PyMOL Python script that loads the backbone (N, CA, C, O; Angstrom):
from pymol import cmd

cmd.read_pdbstr("""\
ATOM      1  N   MET A   1       0.833  -1.171   0.000  1.00  0.00           N
ATOM      2  CA  MET A   1       0.000   0.000   0.000  1.00  0.00           C
ATOM      3  C   MET A   1       0.885   1.245   0.000  1.00  0.00           C
ATOM      4  O   MET A   1       1.998   1.221   0.525  1.00  0.00           O
ATOM      5  N   VAL A   2       0.397   2.307  -0.579  1.00  0.00           N
ATOM      6  CA  VAL A   2       1.155   3.546  -0.687  1.00  0.00           C
ATOM      7  C   VAL A   2       0.511   4.599   0.211  1.00  0.00           C
ATOM      8  O   VAL A   2      -0.701   4.809   0.172  1.00  0.00           O
ATOM      9  N   PHE A   3       1.340   5.255   1.018  1.00  0.00           N
ATOM     10  CA  PHE A   3       0.875   6.315   1.901  1.00  0.00           C
ATOM     11  C   PHE A   3       1.640   7.596   1.586  1.00  0.00           C
ATOM     12  O   PHE A   3       2.857   7.572   1.405  1.00  0.00           O
ATOM     13  N   TYR A   4       0.923   8.708   1.523  1.00  0.00           N
ATOM     14  CA  TYR A   4       1.525  10.013   1.251  1.00  0.00           C
ATOM     15  C   TYR A   4       1.461  10.886   2.493  1.00  0.00           C
ATOM     16  O   TYR A   4       0.452  10.906   3.197  1.00  0.00           O
ATOM     17  N   GLU A   5       2.544  11.609   2.758  1.00  0.00           N
ATOM     18  CA  GLU A   5       2.557  12.567   3.862  1.00  0.00           C
ATOM     19  C   GLU A   5       1.531  13.667   3.583  1.00  0.00           C
ATOM     20  O   GLU A   5       1.189  13.940   2.433  1.00  0.00           O
ATOM     21  N   GLU A   6       1.061  14.276   4.635  1.00  0.00           N
ATOM     22  CA  GLU A   6       0.083  15.365   4.493  1.00  0.00           C
ATOM     23  C   GLU A   6       0.655  16.517   3.664  1.00  0.00           C
ATOM     24  O   GLU A   6      -0.083  17.162   2.919  1.00  0.00           O
ATOM     25  N   SER A   7       1.947  16.781   3.782  1.00  0.00           N
ATOM     26  CA  SER A   7       2.559  17.881   3.025  1.00  0.00           C
ATOM     27  C   SER A   7       2.487  17.623   1.519  1.00  0.00           C
ATOM     28  O   SER A   7       2.327  18.562   0.739  1.00  0.00           O
ATOM     29  N   VAL A   8       2.603  16.367   1.105  1.00  0.00           N
ATOM     30  CA  VAL A   8       2.491  16.026  -0.317  1.00  0.00           C
ATOM     31  C   VAL A   8       1.062  16.256  -0.791  1.00  0.00           C
ATOM     32  O   VAL A   8       0.838  16.832  -1.856  1.00  0.00           O
ATOM     33  N   LYS A   9       0.099  15.803   0.002  1.00  0.00           N
ATOM     34  CA  LYS A   9      -1.309  15.984  -0.356  1.00  0.00           C
ATOM     35  C   LYS A   9      -1.665  17.465  -0.449  1.00  0.00           C
ATOM     36  O   LYS A   9      -2.368  17.882  -1.369  1.00  0.00           O
ATOM     37  N   LYS A  10      -1.178  18.258   0.507  1.00  0.00           N
ATOM     38  CA  LYS A  10      -1.480  19.693   0.517  1.00  0.00           C
ATOM     39  C   LYS A  10      -0.850  20.407  -0.674  1.00  0.00           C
ATOM     40  O   LYS A  10      -1.454  21.321  -1.236  1.00  0.00           O
ATOM     41  N   SER A  11       0.354  20.001  -1.065  1.00  0.00           N
ATOM     42  CA  SER A  11       1.008  20.655  -2.202  1.00  0.00           C
ATOM     43  C   SER A  11       0.257  20.392  -3.503  1.00  0.00           C
ATOM     44  O   SER A  11       0.263  21.236  -4.399  1.00  0.00           O
ATOM     45  N   VAL A  12      -0.393  19.225  -3.619  1.00  0.00           N
ATOM     46  CA  VAL A  12      -1.211  18.938  -4.804  1.00  0.00           C
ATOM     47  C   VAL A  12      -2.479  19.784  -4.767  1.00  0.00           C
ATOM     48  O   VAL A  12      -2.878  20.361  -5.778  1.00  0.00           O
ATOM     49  N   ILE A  13      -3.107  19.854  -3.602  1.00  0.00           N
ATOM     50  CA  ILE A  13      -4.345  20.625  -3.470  1.00  0.00           C
ATOM     51  C   ILE A  13      -4.100  22.105  -3.735  1.00  0.00           C
ATOM     52  O   ILE A  13      -4.908  22.756  -4.398  1.00  0.00           O
ATOM     53  N   LYS A  14      -2.987  22.648  -3.221  1.00  0.00           N
ATOM     54  CA  LYS A  14      -2.681  24.064  -3.399  1.00  0.00           C
ATOM     55  C   LYS A  14      -2.122  24.390  -4.781  1.00  0.00           C
ATOM     56  O   LYS A  14      -1.990  25.563  -5.132  1.00  0.00           O
ATOM     57  N   GLY A  15      -1.795  23.374  -5.562  1.00  0.00           N
ATOM     58  CA  GLY A  15      -1.267  23.599  -6.904  1.00  0.00           C
ATOM     59  C   GLY A  15       0.231  23.777  -6.960  1.00  0.00           C
ATOM     60  O   GLY A  15       0.772  24.112  -8.014  1.00  0.00           O
ATOM     61  N   LEU A  16       0.917  23.560  -5.849  1.00  0.00           N
ATOM     62  CA  LEU A  16       2.376  23.669  -5.849  1.00  0.00           C
ATOM     63  C   LEU A  16       3.025  22.505  -6.586  1.00  0.00           C
ATOM     64  O   LEU A  16       4.112  22.642  -7.147  1.00  0.00           O
ATOM     65  N   LEU A  17       2.362  21.382  -6.579  1.00  0.00           N
ATOM     66  CA  LEU A  17       2.798  20.196  -7.319  1.00  0.00           C
ATOM     67  C   LEU A  17       1.750  19.918  -8.386  1.00  0.00           C
ATOM     68  O   LEU A  17       0.600  19.635  -8.054  1.00  0.00           O
ATOM     69  N   PRO A  18       2.125  19.994  -9.670  1.00  0.00           N
ATOM     70  CA  PRO A  18       1.136  19.762 -10.737  1.00  0.00           C
ATOM     71  C   PRO A  18       0.501  18.369 -10.625  1.00  0.00           C
ATOM     72  O   PRO A  18       1.167  17.391 -10.287  1.00  0.00           O
ATOM     73  N   LYS A  19      -0.783  18.310 -10.913  1.00  0.00           N
ATOM     74  CA  LYS A  19      -1.518  17.057 -10.785  1.00  0.00           C
ATOM     75  C   LYS A  19      -1.005  15.983 -11.730  1.00  0.00           C
ATOM     76  O   LYS A  19      -1.030  14.799 -11.393  1.00  0.00           O
ATOM     77  N   ASP A  20      -0.530  16.386 -12.931  1.00  0.00           N
ATOM     78  CA  ASP A  20      -0.005  15.377 -13.854  1.00  0.00           C
ATOM     79  C   ASP A  20       1.291  14.765 -13.334  1.00  0.00           C
ATOM     80  O   ASP A  20       1.538  13.579 -13.549  1.00  0.00           O
ATOM     81  N   ILE A  21       2.119  15.548 -12.656  1.00  0.00           N
ATOM     82  CA  ILE A  21       3.353  15.023 -12.059  1.00  0.00           C
ATOM     83  C   ILE A  21       3.002  14.070 -10.917  1.00  0.00           C
ATOM     84  O   ILE A  21       3.590  12.996 -10.790  1.00  0.00           O
ATOM     85  N   PHE A  22       2.038  14.474 -10.093  1.00  0.00           N
ATOM     86  CA  PHE A  22       1.606  13.591  -9.007  1.00  0.00           C
ATOM     87  C   PHE A  22       1.060  12.278  -9.571  1.00  0.00           C
ATOM     88  O   PHE A  22       1.311  11.211  -9.010  1.00  0.00           O
ATOM     89  N   ALA A  23       0.318  12.348 -10.672  1.00  0.00           N
ATOM     90  CA  ALA A  23      -0.240  11.134 -11.286  1.00  0.00           C
ATOM     91  C   ALA A  23       0.876  10.205 -11.766  1.00  0.00           C
ATOM     92  O   ALA A  23       0.771   8.987 -11.623  1.00  0.00           O
ATOM     93  N   LYS A  24       1.945  10.771 -12.335  1.00  0.00           N
ATOM     94  CA  LYS A  24       3.083   9.952 -12.778  1.00  0.00           C
ATOM     95  C   LYS A  24       3.716   9.214 -11.606  1.00  0.00           C
ATOM     96  O   LYS A  24       3.990   8.017 -11.690  1.00  0.00           O
ATOM     97  N   PHE A  25       3.948   9.943 -10.507  1.00  0.00           N
ATOM     98  CA  PHE A  25       4.546   9.308  -9.339  1.00  0.00           C
ATOM     99  C   PHE A  25       3.593   8.300  -8.714  1.00  0.00           C
ATOM    100  O   PHE A  25       4.023   7.250  -8.236  1.00  0.00           O
ATOM    101  N   ASN A  26       2.319   8.609  -8.714  1.00  0.00           N
ATOM    102  CA  ASN A  26       1.345   7.671  -8.162  1.00  0.00           C
ATOM    103  C   ASN A  26       1.368   6.359  -8.951  1.00  0.00           C
ATOM    104  O   ASN A  26       1.287   5.281  -8.361  1.00  0.00           O
ATOM    105  N   ASN A  27       1.477   6.443 -10.268  1.00  0.00           N
ATOM    106  CA  ASN A  27       1.575   5.240 -11.096  1.00  0.00           C
ATOM    107  C   ASN A  27       2.847   4.452 -10.786  1.00  0.00           C
ATOM    108  O   ASN A  27       2.830   3.222 -10.774  1.00  0.00           O
ATOM    109  N   VAL A  28       3.947   5.159 -10.535  1.00  0.00           N
ATOM    110  CA  VAL A  28       5.200   4.494 -10.166  1.00  0.00           C
ATOM    111  C   VAL A  28       5.012   3.712  -8.878  1.00  0.00           C
ATOM    112  O   VAL A  28       5.405   2.549  -8.788  1.00  0.00           O
ATOM    113  N   PHE A  29       4.408   4.350  -7.877  1.00  0.00           N
ATOM    114  CA  PHE A  29       4.263   3.677  -6.584  1.00  0.00           C
ATOM    115  C   PHE A  29       3.241   2.547  -6.636  1.00  0.00           C
ATOM    116  O   PHE A  29       3.372   1.571  -5.898  1.00  0.00           O
ATOM    117  N   ILE A  30       2.243   2.657  -7.477  1.00  0.00           N
ATOM    118  CA  ILE A  30       1.308   1.553  -7.660  1.00  0.00           C
ATOM    119  C   ILE A  30       2.030   0.354  -8.273  1.00  0.00           C
ATOM    120  O   ILE A  30       1.821  -0.785  -7.856  1.00  0.00           O
ATOM    121  N   ALA A  31       2.884   0.621  -9.271  1.00  0.00           N
ATOM    122  CA  ALA A  31       3.660  -0.459  -9.895  1.00  0.00           C
ATOM    123  C   ALA A  31       4.624  -1.080  -8.891  1.00  0.00           C
ATOM    124  O   ALA A  31       4.785  -2.300  -8.858  1.00  0.00           O
ATOM    125  N   LEU A  32       5.267  -0.246  -8.070  1.00  0.00           N
ATOM    126  CA  LEU A  32       6.180  -0.775  -7.051  1.00  0.00           C
ATOM    127  C   LEU A  32       5.430  -1.616  -6.023  1.00  0.00           C
ATOM    128  O   LEU A  32       5.912  -2.663  -5.591  1.00  0.00           O
ATOM    129  N   ASP A  33       4.262  -1.152  -5.642  1.00  0.00           N
ATOM    130  CA  ASP A  33       3.469  -1.888  -4.663  1.00  0.00           C
ATOM    131  C   ASP A  33       3.020  -3.241  -5.220  1.00  0.00           C
ATOM    132  O   ASP A  33       2.895  -4.216  -4.480  1.00  0.00           O
ATOM    133  N   THR A  34       2.785  -3.285  -6.510  1.00  0.00           N
ATOM    134  CA  THR A  34       2.348  -4.524  -7.141  1.00  0.00           C
ATOM    135  C   THR A  34       3.497  -5.515  -7.310  1.00  0.00           C
ATOM    136  O   THR A  34       3.351  -6.703  -7.025  1.00  0.00           O
ATOM    137  N   THR A  35       4.653  -5.006  -7.781  1.00  0.00           N
ATOM    138  CA  THR A  35       5.763  -5.905  -8.124  1.00  0.00           C
ATOM    139  C   THR A  35       6.842  -6.018  -7.052  1.00  0.00           C
ATOM    140  O   THR A  35       7.530  -7.036  -6.987  1.00  0.00           O
ATOM    141  N   HIS A  36       7.007  -5.001  -6.211  1.00  0.00           N
ATOM    142  CA  HIS A  36       8.074  -4.925  -5.205  1.00  0.00           C
ATOM    143  C   HIS A  36       9.452  -5.031  -5.851  1.00  0.00           C
ATOM    144  O   HIS A  36      10.383  -5.566  -5.250  1.00  0.00           O
ATOM    145  N   ASP A  37       9.582  -4.518  -7.082  1.00  0.00           N
ATOM    146  CA  ASP A  37      10.845  -4.547  -7.821  1.00  0.00           C
ATOM    147  C   ASP A  37      11.370  -3.127  -7.965  1.00  0.00           C
ATOM    148  O   ASP A  37      10.857  -2.357  -8.777  1.00  0.00           O
ATOM    149  N   LEU A  38      12.389  -2.770  -7.186  1.00  0.00           N
ATOM    150  CA  LEU A  38      12.956  -1.419  -7.234  1.00  0.00           C
ATOM    151  C   LEU A  38      13.771  -1.183  -8.498  1.00  0.00           C
ATOM    152  O   LEU A  38      14.175  -0.048  -8.753  1.00  0.00           O
ATOM    153  N   GLY A  39      14.025  -2.205  -9.290  1.00  0.00           N
ATOM    154  CA  GLY A  39      14.800  -2.063 -10.514  1.00  0.00           C
ATOM    155  C   GLY A  39      13.979  -1.575 -11.702  1.00  0.00           C
ATOM    156  O   GLY A  39      14.536  -1.334 -12.773  1.00  0.00           O
ATOM    157  N   LEU A  40      12.681  -1.428 -11.537  1.00  0.00           N
ATOM    158  CA  LEU A  40      11.836  -1.007 -12.652  1.00  0.00           C
ATOM    159  C   LEU A  40      12.028   0.454 -13.042  1.00  0.00           C
ATOM    160  O   LEU A  40      11.858   0.820 -14.205  1.00  0.00           O
ATOM    161  N   PHE A  41      12.383   1.284 -12.070  1.00  0.00           N
ATOM    162  CA  PHE A  41      12.471   2.728 -12.301  1.00  0.00           C
ATOM    163  C   PHE A  41      13.828   3.231 -11.854  1.00  0.00           C
ATOM    164  O   PHE A  41      14.633   2.483 -11.300  1.00  0.00           O
ATOM    165  N   ASP A  42      14.072   4.513 -12.104  1.00  0.00           N
ATOM    166  CA  ASP A  42      15.327   5.140 -11.691  1.00  0.00           C
ATOM    167  C   ASP A  42      15.258   5.424 -10.196  1.00  0.00           C
ATOM    168  O   ASP A  42      14.944   6.538  -9.775  1.00  0.00           O
ATOM    169  N   ILE A  43      15.556   4.400  -9.401  1.00  0.00           N
ATOM    170  CA  ILE A  43      15.483   4.504  -7.946  1.00  0.00           C
ATOM    171  C   ILE A  43      16.884   4.329  -7.383  1.00  0.00           C
ATOM    172  O   ILE A  43      17.608   3.404  -7.749  1.00  0.00           O
ATOM    173  N   LYS A  44      17.252   5.238  -6.483  1.00  0.00           N
ATOM    174  CA  LYS A  44      18.549   5.139  -5.827  1.00  0.00           C
ATOM    175  C   LYS A  44      18.357   5.168  -4.326  1.00  0.00           C
ATOM    176  O   LYS A  44      17.457   5.821  -3.799  1.00  0.00           O
ATOM    177  N   ARG A  45      19.215   4.451  -3.666  1.00  0.00           N
ATOM    178  CA  ARG A  45      19.190   4.413  -2.208  1.00  0.00           C
ATOM    179  C   ARG A  45      19.887   5.652  -1.672  1.00  0.00           C
ATOM    180  O   ARG A  45      20.970   6.014  -2.134  1.00  0.00           O
ATOM    181  N   LEU A  46      19.269   6.296  -0.703  1.00  0.00           N
ATOM    182  CA  LEU A  46      19.859   7.453  -0.053  1.00  0.00           C
ATOM    183  C   LEU A  46      20.399   7.024   1.306  1.00  0.00           C
ATOM    184  O   LEU A  46      20.555   5.832   1.572  1.00  0.00           O
ATOM    185  N   LYS A  47      20.677   7.976   2.141  1.00  0.00           N
ATOM    186  CA  LYS A  47      21.255   7.627   3.438  1.00  0.00           C
ATOM    187  C   LYS A  47      20.270   6.848   4.296  1.00  0.00           C
ATOM    188  O   LYS A  47      19.054   6.944   4.131  1.00  0.00           O
ATOM    189  N   ALA A  48      20.817   6.094   5.194  1.00  0.00           N
ATOM    190  CA  ALA A  48      20.005   5.296   6.102  1.00  0.00           C
ATOM    191  C   ALA A  48      20.372   5.668   7.530  1.00  0.00           C
ATOM    192  O   ALA A  48      21.515   6.016   7.826  1.00  0.00           O
ATOM    193  N   ASN A  49      19.394   5.589   8.397  1.00  0.00           N
ATOM    194  CA  ASN A  49      19.690   5.719   9.812  1.00  0.00           C
ATOM    195  C   ASN A  49      19.329   4.394  10.471  1.00  0.00           C
ATOM    196  O   ASN A  49      19.016   3.425   9.778  1.00  0.00           O
ATOM    197  N   GLU A  50      19.366   4.338  11.786  1.00  0.00           N
ATOM    198  CA  GLU A  50      19.112   3.052  12.432  1.00  0.00           C
ATOM    199  C   GLU A  50      17.674   2.583  12.276  1.00  0.00           C
ATOM    200  O   GLU A  50      17.395   1.394  12.430  1.00  0.00           O
ATOM    201  N   LYS A  51      16.759   3.494  11.974  1.00  0.00           N
ATOM    202  CA  LYS A  51      15.357   3.114  11.819  1.00  0.00           C
ATOM    203  C   LYS A  51      15.013   2.639  10.409  1.00  0.00           C
ATOM    204  O   LYS A  51      14.381   1.596  10.241  1.00  0.00           O
ATOM    205  N   ARG A  52      15.426   3.401   9.397  1.00  0.00           N
ATOM    206  CA  ARG A  52      14.967   3.082   8.043  1.00  0.00           C
ATOM    207  C   ARG A  52      15.942   3.583   6.983  1.00  0.00           C
ATOM    208  O   ARG A  52      16.818   4.407   7.248  1.00  0.00           O
ATOM    209  N   THR A  53      15.759   3.057   5.781  1.00  0.00           N
ATOM    210  CA  THR A  53      16.530   3.457   4.604  1.00  0.00           C
ATOM    211  C   THR A  53      15.620   4.243   3.685  1.00  0.00           C
ATOM    212  O   THR A  53      14.482   3.847   3.435  1.00  0.00           O
ATOM    213  N   TYR A  54      16.127   5.361   3.183  1.00  0.00           N
ATOM    214  CA  TYR A  54      15.355   6.211   2.288  1.00  0.00           C
ATOM    215  C   TYR A  54      15.787   5.978   0.843  1.00  0.00           C
ATOM    216  O   TYR A  54      16.931   5.615   0.569  1.00  0.00           O
ATOM    217  N   TYR A  55      14.845   6.196  -0.072  1.00  0.00           N
ATOM    218  CA  TYR A  55      15.092   6.052  -1.497  1.00  0.00           C
ATOM    219  C   TYR A  55      14.557   7.279  -2.208  1.00  0.00           C
ATOM    220  O   TYR A  55      13.724   8.015  -1.679  1.00  0.00           O
ATOM    221  N   ARG A  56      15.059   7.483  -3.430  1.00  0.00           N
ATOM    222  CA  ARG A  56      14.492   8.529  -4.274  1.00  0.00           C
ATOM    223  C   ARG A  56      14.188   7.934  -5.634  1.00  0.00           C
ATOM    224  O   ARG A  56      14.916   7.077  -6.137  1.00  0.00           O
ATOM    225  N   VAL A  57      13.095   8.406  -6.219  1.00  0.00           N
ATOM    226  CA  VAL A  57      12.731   8.007  -7.575  1.00  0.00           C
ATOM    227  C   VAL A  57      12.668   9.277  -8.404  1.00  0.00           C
ATOM    228  O   VAL A  57      12.198  10.315  -7.937  1.00  0.00           O
ATOM    229  N   ARG A  58      13.147   9.185  -9.642  1.00  0.00           N
ATOM    230  CA  ARG A  58      13.261  10.361 -10.501  1.00  0.00           C
ATOM    231  C   ARG A  58      12.299  10.236 -11.664  1.00  0.00           C
ATOM    232  O   ARG A  58      12.186   9.184 -12.293  1.00  0.00           O
ATOM    233  N   LYS A  59      11.604  11.339 -11.937  1.00  0.00           N
ATOM    234  CA  LYS A  59      10.756  11.474 -13.119  1.00  0.00           C
ATOM    235  C   LYS A  59      10.988  12.869 -13.673  1.00  0.00           C
ATOM    236  O   LYS A  59      10.411  13.841 -13.186  1.00  0.00           O
ATOM    237  N   GLY A  60      11.833  12.968 -14.692  1.00  0.00           N
ATOM    238  CA  GLY A  60      12.134  14.273 -15.279  1.00  0.00           C
ATOM    239  C   GLY A  60      12.842  15.167 -14.283  1.00  0.00           C
ATOM    240  O   GLY A  60      13.861  14.779 -13.712  1.00  0.00           O
ATOM    241  N   LYS A  61      12.307  16.368 -14.068  1.00  0.00           N
ATOM    242  CA  LYS A  61      12.906  17.314 -13.131  1.00  0.00           C
ATOM    243  C   LYS A  61      12.444  17.105 -11.694  1.00  0.00           C
ATOM    244  O   LYS A  61      12.906  17.794 -10.784  1.00  0.00           O
ATOM    245  N   TYR A  62      11.554  16.176 -11.494  1.00  0.00           N
ATOM    246  CA  TYR A  62      10.978  15.960 -10.169  1.00  0.00           C
ATOM    247  C   TYR A  62      11.541  14.712  -9.506  1.00  0.00           C
ATOM    248  O   TYR A  62      11.935  13.757 -10.175  1.00  0.00           O
ATOM    249  N   ARG A  63      11.570  14.740  -8.170  1.00  0.00           N
ATOM    250  CA  ARG A  63      12.051  13.623  -7.368  1.00  0.00           C
ATOM    251  C   ARG A  63      11.038  13.332  -6.268  1.00  0.00           C
ATOM    252  O   ARG A  63      10.365  14.235  -5.773  1.00  0.00           O
ATOM    253  N   ALA A  64      10.942  12.082  -5.899  1.00  0.00           N
ATOM    254  CA  ALA A  64      10.128  11.674  -4.762  1.00  0.00           C
ATOM    255  C   ALA A  64      11.033  10.952  -3.779  1.00  0.00           C
ATOM    256  O   ALA A  64      11.818  10.088  -4.169  1.00  0.00           O
ATOM    257  N   ILE A  65      10.923  11.304  -2.512  1.00  0.00           N
ATOM    258  CA  ILE A  65      11.678  10.655  -1.450  1.00  0.00           C
ATOM    259  C   ILE A  65      10.697   9.749  -0.702  1.00  0.00           C
ATOM    260  O   ILE A  65       9.604  10.175  -0.328  1.00  0.00           O
ATOM    261  N   PHE A  66      11.103   8.497  -0.491  1.00  0.00           N
ATOM    262  CA  PHE A  66      10.216   7.560   0.183  1.00  0.00           C
ATOM    263  C   PHE A  66      11.019   6.540   0.964  1.00  0.00           C
ATOM    264  O   PHE A  66      12.232   6.411   0.799  1.00  0.00           O
ATOM    265  N   TYR A  67      10.312   5.819   1.819  1.00  0.00           N
ATOM    266  CA  TYR A  67      10.908   4.683   2.515  1.00  0.00           C
ATOM    267  C   TYR A  67       9.919   3.530   2.503  1.00  0.00           C
ATOM    268  O   TYR A  67       8.726   3.715   2.266  1.00  0.00           O
ATOM    269  N   ILE A  68      10.438   2.342   2.764  1.00  0.00           N
ATOM    270  CA  ILE A  68       9.628   1.126   2.738  1.00  0.00           C
ATOM    271  C   ILE A  68       9.608   0.543   4.148  1.00  0.00           C
ATOM    272  O   ILE A  68      10.645   0.399   4.795  1.00  0.00           O
ATOM    273  N   GLU A  69       8.409   0.215   4.603  1.00  0.00           N
ATOM    274  CA  GLU A  69       8.261  -0.387   5.922  1.00  0.00           C
ATOM    275  C   GLU A  69       7.101  -1.373   5.878  1.00  0.00           C
ATOM    276  O   GLU A  69       5.983  -0.996   5.528  1.00  0.00           O
ATOM    277  N   ASP A  70       7.348  -2.607   6.222  1.00  0.00           N
ATOM    278  CA  ASP A  70       6.330  -3.667   6.212  1.00  0.00           C
ATOM    279  C   ASP A  70       5.652  -3.800   4.849  1.00  0.00           C
ATOM    280  O   ASP A  70       4.433  -3.953   4.772  1.00  0.00           O
ATOM    281  N   ASN A  71       6.439  -3.743   3.777  1.00  0.00           N
ATOM    282  CA  ASN A  71       5.950  -3.823   2.397  1.00  0.00           C
ATOM    283  C   ASN A  71       4.972  -2.705   2.035  1.00  0.00           C
ATOM    284  O   ASN A  71       4.189  -2.850   1.096  1.00  0.00           O
ATOM    285  N   ASN A  72       5.010  -1.600   2.767  1.00  0.00           N
ATOM    286  CA  ASN A  72       4.243  -0.398   2.436  1.00  0.00           C
ATOM    287  C   ASN A  72       5.218   0.698   2.032  1.00  0.00           C
ATOM    288  O   ASN A  72       6.348   0.754   2.518  1.00  0.00           O
ATOM    289  N   TYR A  73       4.769   1.560   1.145  1.00  0.00           N
ATOM    290  CA  TYR A  73       5.599   2.655   0.648  1.00  0.00           C
ATOM    291  C   TYR A  73       5.086   3.952   1.252  1.00  0.00           C
ATOM    292  O   TYR A  73       3.905   4.279   1.129  1.00  0.00           O
ATOM    293  N   TYR A  74       5.985   4.696   1.912  1.00  0.00           N
ATOM    294  CA  TYR A  74       5.648   5.955   2.558  1.00  0.00           C
ATOM    295  C   TYR A  74       6.374   7.080   1.829  1.00  0.00           C
ATOM    296  O   TYR A  74       7.594   7.207   1.929  1.00  0.00           O
ATOM    297  N   VAL A  75       5.617   7.898   1.096  1.00  0.00           N
ATOM    298  CA  VAL A  75       6.185   8.994   0.311  1.00  0.00           C
ATOM    299  C   VAL A  75       6.203  10.225   1.200  1.00  0.00           C
ATOM    300  O   VAL A  75       5.159  10.680   1.667  1.00  0.00           O
ATOM    301  N   ILE A  76       7.409  10.767   1.433  1.00  0.00           N
ATOM    302  CA  ILE A  76       7.506  11.893   2.342  1.00  0.00           C
ATOM    303  C   ILE A  76       7.673  13.222   1.626  1.00  0.00           C
ATOM    304  O   ILE A  76       7.434  14.273   2.220  1.00  0.00           O
ATOM    305  N   SER A  77       8.083  13.198   0.346  1.00  0.00           N
ATOM    306  CA  SER A  77       8.266  14.454  -0.369  1.00  0.00           C
ATOM    307  C   SER A  77       8.288  14.213  -1.878  1.00  0.00           C
ATOM    308  O   SER A  77       8.886  13.252  -2.360  1.00  0.00           O
ATOM    309  N   ILE A  78       7.621  15.109  -2.613  1.00  0.00           N
ATOM    310  CA  ILE A  78       7.714  15.147  -4.067  1.00  0.00           C
ATOM    311  C   ILE A  78       7.889  16.616  -4.451  1.00  0.00           C
ATOM    312  O   ILE A  78       7.055  17.457  -4.115  1.00  0.00           O
ATOM    313  N   ALA A  79       8.972  16.914  -5.152  1.00  0.00           N
ATOM    314  CA  ALA A  79       9.240  18.300  -5.557  1.00  0.00           C
ATOM    315  C   ALA A  79      10.288  18.296  -6.662  1.00  0.00           C
ATOM    316  O   ALA A  79      10.808  17.247  -7.044  1.00  0.00           O
ATOM    317  N   LYS A  80      10.589  19.494  -7.169  1.00  0.00           N
ATOM    318  CA  LYS A  80      11.652  19.624  -8.157  1.00  0.00           C
ATOM    319  C   LYS A  80      12.984  19.262  -7.522  1.00  0.00           C
ATOM    320  O   LYS A  80      13.146  19.337  -6.304  1.00  0.00           O
ATOM    321  N   ARG A  81      13.918  18.876  -8.347  1.00  0.00           N
ATOM    322  CA  ARG A  81      15.216  18.402  -7.880  1.00  0.00           C
ATOM    323  C   ARG A  81      15.897  19.397  -6.949  1.00  0.00           C
ATOM    324  O   ARG A  81      16.441  19.013  -5.913  1.00  0.00           O
ATOM    325  N   GLU A  82      15.866  20.665  -7.316  1.00  0.00           N
ATOM    326  CA  GLU A  82      16.579  21.657  -6.513  1.00  0.00           C
ATOM    327  C   GLU A  82      15.876  21.963  -5.192  1.00  0.00           C
ATOM    328  O   GLU A  82      16.458  22.610  -4.321  1.00  0.00           O
ATOM    329  N   GLU A  83      14.629  21.506  -5.030  1.00  0.00           N
ATOM    330  CA  GLU A  83      13.873  21.795  -3.815  1.00  0.00           C
ATOM    331  C   GLU A  83      13.700  20.579  -2.911  1.00  0.00           C
ATOM    332  O   GLU A  83      13.611  20.722  -1.692  1.00  0.00           O
ATOM    333  N   VAL A  84      13.652  19.399  -3.491  1.00  0.00           N
ATOM    334  CA  VAL A  84      13.253  18.215  -2.727  1.00  0.00           C
ATOM    335  C   VAL A  84      14.231  17.867  -1.616  1.00  0.00           C
ATOM    336  O   VAL A  84      13.808  17.470  -0.531  1.00  0.00           O
ATOM    337  N   TYR A  85      15.515  18.005  -1.862  1.00  0.00           N
ATOM    338  CA  TYR A  85      16.482  17.617  -0.849  1.00  0.00           C
ATOM    339  C   TYR A  85      16.527  18.624   0.288  1.00  0.00           C
ATOM    340  O   TYR A  85      16.836  18.255   1.420  1.00  0.00           O
ATOM    341  N   ASP A  86      16.222  19.897   0.012  1.00  0.00           N
ATOM    342  CA  ASP A  86      16.157  20.899   1.077  1.00  0.00           C
ATOM    343  C   ASP A  86      14.983  20.627   2.000  1.00  0.00           C
ATOM    344  O   ASP A  86      15.093  20.799   3.214  1.00  0.00           O
ATOM    345  N   GLN A  87      13.851  20.200   1.432  1.00  0.00           N
ATOM    346  CA  GLN A  87      12.671  19.901   2.228  1.00  0.00           C
ATOM    347  C   GLN A  87      12.877  18.665   3.081  1.00  0.00           C
ATOM    348  O   GLN A  87      12.372  18.577   4.201  1.00  0.00           O
ATOM    349  N   TRP A  88      13.613  17.724   2.550  1.00  0.00           N
ATOM    350  CA  TRP A  88      13.751  16.423   3.182  1.00  0.00           C
ATOM    351  C   TRP A  88      14.719  16.468   4.360  1.00  0.00           C
ATOM    352  O   TRP A  88      14.490  15.815   5.378  1.00  0.00           O
ATOM    353  N   VAL A  89      15.786  17.224   4.229  1.00  0.00           N
ATOM    354  CA  VAL A  89      16.845  17.236   5.267  1.00  0.00           C
ATOM    355  C   VAL A  89      16.389  17.889   6.532  1.00  0.00           C
ATOM    356  O   VAL A  89      17.155  17.979   7.492  1.00  0.00           O
TER     357      VAL A  89
END
""", "prot")
cmd.dss("prot")
cmd.show_as("cartoon", "prot")
cmd.util.cbc("prot")
cmd.orient("prot")
């Protein structure tokens, strides 16, 4: 199952994140949830702490930061490349 942070949902509602970009990422996460194959898309592992490992998926100029827990995908940020890492850190 895919879960989105409230900040991601609000950015779509406010128009800060275009709906077509959100739809592309939503399709990516649906495919990941179905197949559990991280090799399907441009996904890279980011830093890990003792609790969890973070990943990023790229679609054009946009990036999504997420983590996996109990076979669920938790999306914490979707934004342009130059903005997403500032929001995440």
